RONU-660442 format. One line per field, with one value per atom (N, C-alpha, C, O): residue in three letters; atom name; x, y, z. Coordinates in Angstrom, 2 decimals, padded with zeros to 5 digits, always signed. Layout:
// RONU-660442
type: [ALA  ...]
atom: [CA  ...]
c1: [X  ...]
c2: [Y  ...]
c3: [Z  ...]
This chain:
// RONU-660442
type: [MET  MET  MET  MET  LYS  LYS  LYS  LYS  LYS  LYS  LYS  LYS  GLN  GLN  GLN  GLN  ARG  ARG  ARG  ARG  TYR  TYR  TYR  TYR  GLY  GLY  GLY  GLY  ARG  ARG  ARG  ARG  ILE  ILE  ILE  ILE  ILE  ILE  ILE  ILE  ASN  ASN  ASN  ASN  ILE  ILE  ILE  ILE  SER  SER  SER  SER  SER  SER  SER  SER  VAL  VAL  VAL  VAL  ALA  ALA  ALA  ALA  GLY  GLY  GLY  GLY  GLU  GLU  GLU  GLU  CYS  CYS  CYS  CYS  GLY  GLY  GLY  GLY  GLY  GLY  GLY  GLY  LEU  LEU  LEU  LEU  ASN  ASN  ASN  ASN  VAL  VAL  VAL  VAL  GLY  GLY  GLY  GLY  VAL  VAL  VAL  VAL  ALA  ALA  ALA  ALA  TYR  TYR  TYR  TYR  ALA  ALA  ALA  ALA  SER  SER  SER  SER  SER  SER  SER  SER  LYS  LYS  LYS  LYS  ALA  ALA  ALA  ALA  GLY  GLY  GLY  GLY  ILE  ILE  ILE  ILE  LEU  LEU  LEU  LEU  GLY  GLY  GLY  GLY  PHE  PHE  PHE  PHE  THR  THR  THR  THR  LYS  LYS  LYS  LYS  SER  SER  SER  SER  SER  SER  SER  SER  ALA  ALA  ALA  ALA  LYS  LYS  LYS  LYS  ASP  ASP  ASP  ASP  LEU  LEU  LEU  LEU  ALA  ALA  ALA  ALA  PRO  PRO  PRO  PRO  PHE  PHE  PHE  PHE  ASN  ASN  ASN  ASN  ILE  ILE  ILE  ILE  THR  THR  THR  THR  VAL  VAL  VAL  VAL  ASN  ASN  ASN  ASN  ALA  ALA  ALA  ALA  VAL  VAL  VAL  VAL  ALA  ALA  ALA  ALA  PRO  PRO  PRO  PRO  SER  SER  SER  SER  LEU  LEU  LEU  LEU  ILE  ILE  ILE  ILE  GLU  GLU  GLU  GLU  THR  THR  THR  THR  CYS  CYS  CYS  CYS  MET  MET  MET  MET  GLY  GLY  GLY  GLY  LYS  LYS  LYS  LYS  VAL  VAL  VAL  VAL  PHE  PHE  PHE  PHE  THR  THR  THR  THR  PRO  PRO  PRO  PRO  GLN  GLN  GLN  GLN  GLN  GLN  GLN  GLN  ARG  ARG  ARG  ARG  GLN  GLN  GLN  GLN  GLN  GLN  GLN  GLN  ILE  ILE  ILE  ILE  ILE  ILE  ILE  ILE  ASN  ASN  ASN  ASN  GLN  GLN  GLN  GLN  THR  THR  THR  THR  PRO  PRO  PRO  PRO  LEU  LEU  LEU  LEU  GLY  GLY  GLY  GLY  ARG  ARG  ARG  ARG  LEU  LEU  LEU  LEU  GLY  GLY  GLY  GLY  LYS  LYS  LYS  LYS  PRO  PRO  PRO  PRO  GLU  GLU  GLU  GLU  ASP  ASP  ASP  ASP  VAL  VAL  VAL  VAL  ALA  ALA  ALA  ALA  PHE  PHE  PHE  PHE  ALA  ALA  ALA  ALA  VAL  VAL  VAL  VAL  SER  SER  SER  SER  PHE  PHE  PHE  PHE  LEU  LEU  LEU  LEU  ALA  ALA  ALA  ALA  SER  SER  SER  SER  GLU  GLU  GLU  GLU  LYS  LYS  LYS  LYS  ALA  ALA  ALA  ALA  GLY  GLY  GLY  GLY  PHE  PHE  PHE  PHE  ILE  ILE  ILE  ILE  THR  THR  THR  THR  GLY  GLY  GLY  GLY  GLU  GLU  GLU  GLU  ILE  ILE  ILE  ILE  ILE  ILE  ILE  ILE  ASP  ASP  ASP  ASP  VAL  VAL  VAL  VAL  ASN  ASN  ASN  ASN  GLY  GLY  GLY  GLY  GLY  GLY  GLY  GLY  LEU  LEU  LEU  LEU  PHE  PHE  PHE  PHE  ILE  ILE  ILE  ILE  ASN  ASN  ASN  ASN]
atom: [N  CA  C  O  N  CA  C  O  N  CA  C  O  N  CA  C  O  N  CA  C  O  N  CA  C  O  N  CA  C  O  N  CA  C  O  N  CA  C  O  N  CA  C  O  N  CA  C  O  N  CA  C  O  N  CA  C  O  N  CA  C  O  N  CA  C  O  N  CA  C  O  N  CA  C  O  N  CA  C  O  N  CA  C  O  N  CA  C  O  N  CA  C  O  N  CA  C  O  N  CA  C  O  N  CA  C  O  N  CA  C  O  N  CA  C  O  N  CA  C  O  N  CA  C  O  N  CA  C  O  N  CA  C  O  N  CA  C  O  N  CA  C  O  N  CA  C  O  N  CA  C  O  N  CA  C  O  N  CA  C  O  N  CA  C  O  N  CA  C  O  N  CA  C  O  N  CA  C  O  N  CA  C  O  N  CA  C  O  N  CA  C  O  N  CA  C  O  N  CA  C  O  N  CA  C  O  N  CA  C  O  N  CA  C  O  N  CA  C  O  N  CA  C  O  N  CA  C  O  N  CA  C  O  N  CA  C  O  N  CA  C  O  N  CA  C  O  N  CA  C  O  N  CA  C  O  N  CA  C  O  N  CA  C  O  N  CA  C  O  N  CA  C  O  N  CA  C  O  N  CA  C  O  N  CA  C  O  N  CA  C  O  N  CA  C  O  N  CA  C  O  N  CA  C  O  N  CA  C  O  N  CA  C  O  N  CA  C  O  N  CA  C  O  N  CA  C  O  N  CA  C  O  N  CA  C  O  N  CA  C  O  N  CA  C  O  N  CA  C  O  N  CA  C  O  N  CA  C  O  N  CA  C  O  N  CA  C  O  N  CA  C  O  N  CA  C  O  N  CA  C  O  N  CA  C  O  N  CA  C  O  N  CA  C  O  N  CA  C  O  N  CA  C  O  N  CA  C  O  N  CA  C  O  N  CA  C  O  N  CA  C  O  N  CA  C  O  N  CA  C  O  N  CA  C  O  N  CA  C  O  N  CA  C  O  N  CA  C  O  N  CA  C  O  N  CA  C  O  N  CA  C  O  N  CA  C  O  N  CA  C  O  N  CA  C  O  N  CA  C  O  N  CA  C  O  N  CA  C  O  N  CA  C  O  N  CA  C  O  N  CA  C  O  N  CA  C  O  N  CA  C  O  N  CA  C  O  N  CA  C  O  N  CA  C  O  N  CA  C  O  N  CA  C  O  N  CA  C  O  N  CA  C  O]
c1: [+186.38  +187.40  +187.90  +189.10  +186.96  +187.37  +188.26  +189.27  +187.87  +188.63  +190.03  +191.01  +190.14  +191.43  +192.21  +193.42  +191.52  +192.10  +192.69  +193.78  +191.91  +192.31  +191.12  +190.33  +191.00  +189.97  +189.92  +190.43  +189.29  +189.05  +187.58  +187.10  +186.87  +185.47  +185.43  +185.88  +184.88  +184.78  +183.33  +182.80  +182.70  +181.31  +181.24  +182.12  +180.20  +179.98  +178.80  +177.69  +179.06  +178.03  +177.82  +177.75  +177.73  +177.53  +177.81  +177.68  +178.20  +178.34  +177.02  +177.01  +175.91  +174.60  +174.44  +173.68  +175.15  +175.11  +175.83  +175.60  +176.69  +177.45  +176.81  +176.90  +176.17  +175.65  +174.21  +173.65  +173.58  +172.19  +172.10  +173.11  +170.91  +170.69  +171.04  +170.91  +171.47  +171.84  +170.68  +170.90  +169.48  +168.29  +168.14  +167.67  +168.52  +168.42  +167.33  +166.97  +166.80  +165.72  +166.19  +167.34  +165.30  +165.60  +165.93  +166.88  +165.17  +165.39  +166.78  +167.48  +167.17  +168.49  +169.60  +170.51  +169.52  +170.55  +170.62  +171.71  +169.48  +169.45  +170.08  +170.82  +169.79  +170.36  +171.88  +172.60  +172.36  +173.81  +174.48  +175.61  +173.81  +174.34  +174.41  +175.35  +173.43  +173.45  +174.65  +175.24  +175.03  +176.21  +177.46  +178.36  +177.52  +178.69  +178.77  +179.85  +177.63  +177.62  +177.96  +178.70  +177.44  +177.75  +179.25  +179.86  +179.84  +181.27  +182.09  +182.99  +181.79  +182.57  +182.40  +183.38  +181.19  +180.95  +181.60  +182.22  +181.46  +182.05  +183.58  +184.22  +184.16  +185.62  +186.12  +187.12  +185.41  +185.81  +185.62  +186.48  +184.51  +184.21  +185.16  +185.51  +185.58  +186.36  +187.86  +188.62  +188.31  +189.74  +190.54  +191.64  +190.04  +190.82  +191.08  +191.96  +190.34  +190.51  +191.34  +191.40  +191.97  +192.76  +191.91  +192.37  +190.66  +189.75  +189.53  +189.08  +189.85  +189.59  +188.24  +187.83  +187.58  +186.27  +186.30  +186.46  +186.13  +186.14  +185.00  +184.34  +184.80  +183.76  +184.28  +185.18  +183.68  +183.93  +182.61  +181.55  +182.70  +181.50  +181.64  +182.15  +181.19  +181.29  +180.18  +179.14  +180.45  +179.38  +178.84  +178.94  +178.27  +177.69  +178.80  +179.76  +178.65  +179.60  +178.93  +177.72  +179.70  +179.17  +178.78  +179.53  +177.61  +177.06  +175.59  +175.08  +174.92  +173.51  +172.66  +171.61  +173.11  +172.37  +172.28  +171.28  +173.30  +173.31  +172.29  +172.01  +171.74  +170.76  +169.42  +168.57  +169.23  +167.98  +168.00  +166.96  +169.18  +169.30  +169.07  +169.50  +168.41  +168.23  +169.57  +170.48  +169.70  +170.95  +171.24  +172.40  +170.20  +170.39  +170.92  +171.79  +170.39  +170.86  +172.31  +173.12  +172.62  +174.01  +174.95  +176.03  +174.56  +175.41  +175.55  +176.61  +174.49  +174.56  +175.59  +176.36  +175.58  +176.55  +177.97  +178.89  +178.15  +179.47  +179.92  +181.08  +179.02  +179.36  +179.75  +180.56  +179.19  +179.50  +180.74  +181.23  +181.24  +182.38  +183.67  +183.86  +184.56  +185.78  +186.62  +187.23  +186.66  +187.41  +186.67  +187.23  +185.42  +184.70  +184.27  +184.14  +184.05  +183.57  +182.88  +182.96  +182.19  +181.63  +182.72  +183.72  +182.52  +183.46  +183.30  +182.25  +184.34  +184.32  +184.32  +184.81  +183.79  +183.81  +185.21  +185.38  +186.22  +187.60  +188.03  +188.84  +187.51  +187.86  +187.46  +188.20  +186.28  +185.80  +186.59  +186.97  +186.83  +187.55  +188.95  +189.41  +189.63  +190.98  +190.95  +191.82  +189.95  +189.83  +189.57  +190.17  +188.67  +188.35  +189.59  +189.88  +190.29  +191.49  +192.53  +193.15  +192.72  +193.66  +193.25  +194.08  +191.97  +191.51  +191.63  +191.78  +191.56  +191.68  +193.14  +193.41  +194.05  +195.46  +196.14  +195.60  +197.34  +198.16  +198.59  +198.87  +198.63  +199.03  +198.06  +198.41  +196.84  +195.82  +195.63  +194.59  +196.62  +196.50  +196.31  +195.85  +196.65  +196.49  +195.39  +195.35  +194.50  +193.38  +192.10  +191.83  +191.32  +190.03  +189.07  +189.49  +187.80  +186.79  +186.75  +186.18  +187.35  +187.45  +186.50  +186.09  +186.17  +185.34  +186.22  +186.74  +186.40  +187.13  +186.11  +185.30  +186.17  +185.27  +185.86  +186.97  +185.11  +185.51  +184.51  +183.54  +184.77  +183.75  +184.29  +183.55  +185.54  +186.09  +186.07  +186.18  +185.91  +185.86  +184.46  +184.31  +183.45  +182.06  +181.70  +181.05  +182.11  +181.83  +183.14  +183.70  +183.63  +184.86  +184.50  +184.03  +184.73  +184.37  +185.35  +185.18]
c2: [+108.41  +108.34  +106.91  +106.66  +105.96  +104.57  +104.15  +103.48  +104.53  +104.16  +104.76  +104.11  +105.98  +106.66  +106.17  +106.39  +105.50  +105.06  +106.24  +106.16  +107.32  +108.51  +109.44  +109.58  +110.07  +111.09  +111.64  +111.05  +112.77  +113.43  +113.83  +114.56  +113.34  +113.74  +114.48  +113.96  +115.68  +116.49  +116.92  +117.69  +116.41  +116.73  +117.90  +118.06  +118.69  +119.79  +119.42  +119.20  +119.36  +119.04  +120.26  +121.39  +120.04  +121.11  +120.60  +119.40  +121.49  +121.14  +120.59  +119.78  +121.02  +120.53  +119.03  +118.37  +118.50  +117.06  +116.26  +115.06  +116.91  +116.24  +116.42  +115.53  +117.56  +117.82  +118.29  +118.49  +118.47  +118.94  +120.38  +121.06  +120.81  +122.12  +123.28  +123.20  +124.35  +125.61  +126.24  +126.96  +126.00  +126.62  +126.33  +127.19  +125.12  +124.81  +123.80  +123.64  +123.13  +122.20  +120.77  +120.52  +119.86  +118.43  +117.98  +117.22  +118.42  +117.97  +118.38  +117.58  +119.61  +120.09  +119.29  +118.80  +119.17  +118.43  +116.97  +116.42  +116.36  +114.97  +114.80  +113.85  +115.72  +115.62  +115.79  +115.12  +116.67  +116.87  +115.68  +115.34  +115.04  +113.81  +112.70  +111.91  +112.65  +111.66  +111.82  +110.84  +113.06  +113.32  +112.77  +112.25  +112.89  +112.37  +110.86  +110.31  +110.18  +108.73  +108.30  +107.34  +109.02  +108.76  +108.93  +108.13  +109.94  +110.21  +109.04  +108.55  +108.59  +107.50  +106.19  +105.47  +105.88  +104.64  +104.69  +103.72  +105.81  +105.96  +105.90  +105.37  +106.43  +106.39  +104.96  +104.63  +104.09  +102.68  +102.01  +101.24  +102.29  +101.65  +102.09  +101.29  +103.33  +103.88  +103.89  +104.16  +103.60  +103.60  +102.67  +103.04  +101.48  +100.61  +101.22  +100.76  +102.26  +102.93  +104.22  +105.02  +104.39  +105.59  +106.87  +107.93  +106.73  +107.88  +108.18  +107.32  +109.39  +109.79  +110.49  +111.18  +110.29  +110.91  +111.51  +110.80  +112.80  +113.52  +114.54  +114.77  +115.14  +116.17  +117.34  +117.21  +118.48  +119.68  +120.02  +120.04  +120.27  +120.56  +121.94  +122.05  +122.98  +124.33  +124.61  +123.95  +125.60  +126.18  +127.36  +127.36  +128.34  +129.47  +130.27  +130.71  +130.43  +131.15  +132.43  +132.45  +133.48  +134.78  +134.73  +135.20  +134.17  +134.10  +134.51  +134.81  +134.51  +134.87  +133.88  +134.26  +132.62  +131.64  +132.09  +131.82  +132.75  +133.22  +134.30  +134.59  +134.89  +135.96  +135.45  +136.24  +134.12  +133.58  +133.60  +133.45  +133.79  +133.87  +135.32  +136.25  +135.49  +136.83  +137.34  +136.54  +138.65  +139.17  +138.54  +138.30  +138.28  +137.65  +136.22  +135.81  +135.47  +134.10  +134.10  +133.28  +135.02  +135.13  +135.44  +134.85  +136.37  +136.74  +135.58  +135.39  +134.82  +133.65  +132.64  +132.08  +132.42  +131.50  +132.05  +131.30  +133.33  +133.95  +133.78  +133.44  +134.00  +133.88  +132.45  +132.25  +131.47  +130.06  +129.57  +128.47  +130.37  +129.98  +130.46  +131.66  +129.54  +129.95  +131.00  +131.85  +130.95  +131.97  +133.30  +134.28  +133.36  +134.62  +135.30  +136.53  +134.55  +135.15  +134.08  +132.89  +134.55  +133.63  +133.27  +133.98  +132.17  +131.78  +132.63  +133.24  +132.64  +133.34  +132.29  +131.18  +132.62  +131.66  +131.14  +129.97  +131.99  +131.57  +130.46  +129.60  +130.46  +129.41  +128.04  +127.07  +127.99  +126.72  +126.40  +125.26  +127.41  +127.20  +126.64  +125.78  +127.11  +126.61  +125.14  +124.37  +124.74  +123.33  +122.46  +121.40  +122.91  +122.15  +122.07  +121.01  +123.17  +123.20  +122.21  +121.50  +122.16  +121.21  +119.77  +118.97  +119.45  +118.08  +117.68  +116.50  +118.64  +118.35  +118.20  +117.73  +118.59  +118.61  +117.26  +116.37  +117.14  +115.95  +115.82  +114.72  +116.93  +116.90  +116.11  +115.66  +115.92  +115.16  +113.76  +113.14  +113.28  +112.01  +110.78  +109.75  +110.88  +109.75  +110.02  +109.40  +110.93  +111.28  +110.88  +111.36  +110.02  +109.63  +109.25  +108.71  +109.52  +109.20  +110.17  +109.86  +111.32  +112.27  +113.45  +113.80  +114.05  +115.25  +116.37  +116.26  +117.42  +118.58  +119.60  +120.11  +119.88  +120.85  +122.25  +122.52  +123.11  +124.50  +125.32  +125.86  +125.41  +125.97  +126.84  +127.17  +127.20  +128.09  +127.52  +128.25  +126.20  +125.55  +125.40  +124.95  +125.77  +125.69  +124.28  +124.07  +123.31  +121.91  +121.16  +121.00  +120.70  +119.94  +118.51  +118.19  +117.65  +116.24  +115.46  +114.25]
c3: [+078.74  +079.74  +079.93  +080.06  +079.93  +080.08  +078.91  +079.11  +077.71  +076.53  +076.58  +076.20  +077.03  +077.16  +078.37  +078.47  +079.30  +080.56  +081.35  +081.92  +081.36  +082.11  +082.24  +081.31  +083.40  +083.55  +084.96  +085.91  +085.05  +086.33  +086.36  +085.50  +087.37  +087.58  +088.91  +089.93  +088.88  +090.09  +090.25  +089.45  +091.28  +091.56  +092.55  +093.40  +092.43  +093.36  +094.25  +093.76  +095.53  +096.51  +097.41  +096.92  +098.70  +099.66  +101.05  +101.33  +101.92  +103.33  +103.87  +104.80  +103.30  +103.73  +103.50  +104.21  +102.52  +102.26  +103.33  +103.46  +104.08  +105.14  +106.51  +107.36  +106.73  +108.08  +108.11  +109.19  +106.94  +106.92  +107.42  +107.59  +107.66  +108.25  +107.35  +106.13  +107.96  +107.30  +106.54  +105.56  +106.97  +106.38  +104.89  +104.14  +104.45  +103.03  +102.71  +101.54  +103.70  +103.46  +103.26  +102.89  +103.53  +103.48  +102.06  +101.87  +101.07  +099.69  +099.20  +098.58  +099.47  +099.04  +099.72  +099.05  +101.05  +101.79  +101.33  +101.20  +101.10  +100.65  +099.27  +099.03  +098.37  +097.03  +097.08  +096.34  +097.93  +098.04  +098.72  +098.38  +099.67  +100.28  +099.24  +099.24  +098.36  +097.29  +096.38  +095.93  +096.11  +095.28  +095.97  +095.31  +097.27  +098.00  +097.91  +097.72  +098.05  +097.90  +096.49  +096.29  +095.52  +094.11  +093.86  +093.13  +094.45  +094.29  +094.81  +094.12  +096.01  +096.62  +095.86  +095.63  +095.47  +094.72  +093.34  +092.91  +092.67  +091.34  +091.40  +090.49  +092.47  +092.62  +092.63  +092.00  +093.35  +093.40  +092.05  +091.61  +091.40  +090.11  +089.00  +088.13  +089.03  +087.92  +088.15  +087.22  +089.36  +089.66  +088.74  +088.33  +088.41  +087.51  +086.13  +085.40  +085.78  +084.50  +084.62  +083.70  +085.79  +086.07  +086.00  +085.57  +086.42  +086.49  +087.97  +088.73  +088.36  +089.74  +089.82  +088.89  +090.95  +091.18  +092.58  +093.57  +092.65  +093.92  +093.93  +092.92  +095.09  +095.20  +096.01  +096.83  +095.76  +096.54  +097.22  +096.60  +098.53  +099.33  +099.98  +101.09  +099.29  +099.85  +100.87  +100.90  +101.71  +102.52  +101.71  +100.49  +102.37  +101.65  +100.96  +101.59  +099.66  +098.83  +098.35  +098.10  +098.22  +097.80  +096.31  +095.45  +096.05  +094.69  +094.77  +095.85  +093.62  +093.61  +094.42  +094.94  +094.53  +095.34  +096.80  +097.48  +097.26  +098.65  +098.95  +100.11  +097.91  +098.12  +098.63  +099.03  +098.61  +099.16  +100.69  +101.34  +101.25  +102.71  +103.14  +102.46  +104.26  +104.81  +105.33  +105.58  +105.50  +106.09  +107.46  +107.81  +108.23  +109.54  +109.41  +110.17  +108.44  +108.21  +107.73  +108.17  +106.85  +106.36  +107.51  +107.62  +108.36  +109.49  +110.47  +111.06  +110.65  +111.53  +111.00  +111.77  +109.70  +109.10  +109.26  +109.59  +109.03  +109.22  +110.67  +110.92  +111.62  +113.03  +113.41  +114.31  +112.72  +113.00  +112.25  +112.52  +111.33  +110.52  +111.18  +111.34  +111.58  +112.27  +111.52  +112.17  +110.18  +109.45  +109.36  +108.87  +109.83  +109.97  +108.69  +108.66  +107.63  +106.38  +105.55  +105.83  +104.51  +103.53  +102.52  +102.39  +101.83  +100.80  +099.55  +099.32  +098.76  +097.48  +096.36  +096.56  +095.21  +094.10  +093.80  +093.43  +093.97  +093.72  +094.67  +094.29  +095.90  +096.86  +096.33  +096.46  +095.74  +095.16  +093.89  +093.67  +093.07  +091.81  +092.05  +091.30  +093.08  +093.36  +093.76  +093.37  +094.53  +094.93  +093.70  +093.55  +092.83  +091.62  +090.71  +090.16  +090.57  +089.74  +090.26  +089.47  +091.56  +092.14  +091.83  +091.40  +092.05  +091.81  +090.34  +090.03  +089.45  +088.02  +087.58  +086.48  +088.43  +088.06  +088.29  +088.94  +087.72  +087.93  +089.39  +089.86  +090.11  +091.52  +092.37  +093.46  +091.89  +092.62  +092.04  +092.24  +091.32  +090.63  +091.51  +091.03  +092.80  +093.71  +094.74  +095.80  +094.41  +095.28  +094.56  +093.46  +095.18  +094.61  +095.72  +096.75  +095.52  +096.51  +097.68  +098.73  +097.51  +098.61  +098.44  +097.33  +099.57  +099.60  +100.14  +101.26  +099.38  +099.87  +100.36  +099.59  +101.65  +102.26  +102.08  +102.53  +101.44  +101.25  +102.06  +101.52  +103.37  +104.24  +105.38  +106.31  +105.32  +106.36  +107.76  +108.73  +107.86  +109.17  +109.74  +110.88  +108.97  +109.46  +109.88  +110.91  +109.08  +109.39  +109.30  +108.21  +110.43  +110.44  +110.76  +111.85  +109.78  +109.87  +110.72  +110.89]
C-alpha cells in the first residue's frame, strides 16, 4: 500500500471496546479497545501515503457468535437498543463497503458504530 501510495484498512472492533460490559468479559473488551487505538494511531502514520485506516464497532449481530448469549441476555441487549433489534451481518457489511469506497476517501481514524443506538458516544 505504501509503495502504491493508496490503500484502505478497515478494522473490526466492537462496541465493547468503547464502553466495556455487555457480558463479554474484560479480555474481549480490552482487545477490542486495543484495535481502536491501533486504528487511530495507524491512521496518523499512514495518512501521508494516502492510506485510510478506520474501524467498524458493531454491537451484537445475528451471527453464530451471538449464540453464546442466553435468550435473556439477548433480549436485554435488544431492550437497551433504541432501534429495538439486533444487528444483521449486512449492517456491518454496508459500513465496511462504504469505508472501502472512494466516497470515504477523506475519512480516516474514525470508528463507525453499527449498534442501533445502543452506545452513543
